[in-house]
N, C-alpha and C positions, 0 to 999 in steps of 0.2 A: 263326799268331800274330795276335792282335788287339791293336792299339795305338791308344789315344786320344792324339792329338797336340794340344797346346795351346800357342799362341804366348803367351809371357808376358813381362812386364816384370821380374818376379822370382818366385821360387818357393822353397819350402823343405819339408822333410819332417822330422818329429820323432818320436822314439820315447821314451816315458817322460819327456817334457818336455825331452829333449836333442835338439838339431838333429843329424840324421844326414847331411843334405846340403842345400845351398842354392846357388842360382844367381841371377845378374842376368838381363839380357836373353837370351832363348833359347827353348828348348822344354821343356815338361813332358811326359813320356811316361808313360802308364799302360799297362803291358805285361802281357798275358795270354798264356800258353803252353798249347797244346793237345797232347794225347798224340801226334798225328801230325806235329807240327812237326819240321822238320829243319834242318840247317845251310843248306840252300837257302833256306828261309823266312827265316832269320836274315840271310843275305846280302842278300836282296831288301829286307827291312825297313831295314837299315842304308843301303843305296844310296838308297832312296826318301826316307827321313827326312833324310839329310844333304844331299840335292840338291833337296828340295822348296822351290820358290820361293814362300814365304808371308810374307816380310818386305818392307816397303815400300822402294822406291828413292827417289831424290831427288824424283821426280815423284808420289810417293804411290801408285804401282802395286805390287802384290805381284809382285816380280820378283827378290828376293834370297833365297838360302838361309841356313841357320844358319851355314854355312861363310863365306859372303860377308860376313856382319855380325860375324864372329868371336864368335859367340854360344856359349852353353853349353847343356848338356842335363842335366836332372834326370830320372832314370829310376826309376820306382817299380813294383814288381811288383803285379799286380792280377788275381788269379784270378777275381774276380767278373765280369769281362768275359764269362765263359762261362756266366753264369746262364741256366738254362732256366726259363722262366716260363709254359709252356703249361698246366700243371696246378696247381691249388691256389694258395695265396697265399704259400707259402714257396719261394723259388727253390732249385733243385737245381744243384749245381756239378760234376756228373759229367763235363761236357765239358772241364773243365780238366785239365791234366797233373798227375800225381802230383808231390808236392813235390821229390823227388830229381831227377827229370828236368827239371822246370820250373826249379829253381834253377840247374842246370848250364847250360841254354840261356839263361836270363836273364843269368847271369854272362858267358857267351861273347858274347852280344849287346852287353853294356856294354863289354866289352874291345874289340870291333870298332869300336864307336862312338868309343871313346876314342883310337883310332888316327887319327881324323879331327878331332874337336873335344873340348874338355874335358867330362867327364861326372862328375856326382855321382849317388849312388844312395841309396835308402832301404835298409832292412834286410829281406831276403827273409823272408817269413813272420811278420814282426812286426806288431803293432797300431800303425799309423802315422797321424799327423795331417799332412795335406798342406795347405799354405797357398800361395795363388798370387794374382798380379794378372794376370788374363787380359788380353792386349793385343789389342784389336779389338772384340769377341772373335773370335778365330780358333780353331776347334776342328775337327779332321779325324779321321775314323776310318779306320785302315789295317787291312785284313784280308789277310794274305799268301795266303790261298786264293782271293782275287778279283784275280788278276793280269791 
């Protein structure tokens, strides 16, 4: 799994002009699933994301997790994280999992996150518009194959 983690003051995702998910302070996750991803990758990502200390404490140091601040997560599927750009000018997305498998793992990922902190999502496979107010900015890339 490849996941772009953005610390946000607020974020929302819309489909056809309708808000599908919205959060206040927390994390916006752009989530890509690869064909070789497993439940082990999912568990690792959930553990890292929910415990990652990237929110400021009273002294202004990044020392608090999304759990510590009682934040929320907006999780959006993003197969384009697996774009292959070595040849030509049109990215290839063959490194991304097929929709059926990716959808299942994405849904399981969000279910596991929701056991720890409130989660909103986009709509898998839809053409989505994501709005966010990046806080910091703090943006981190998590690749479950680089443990």
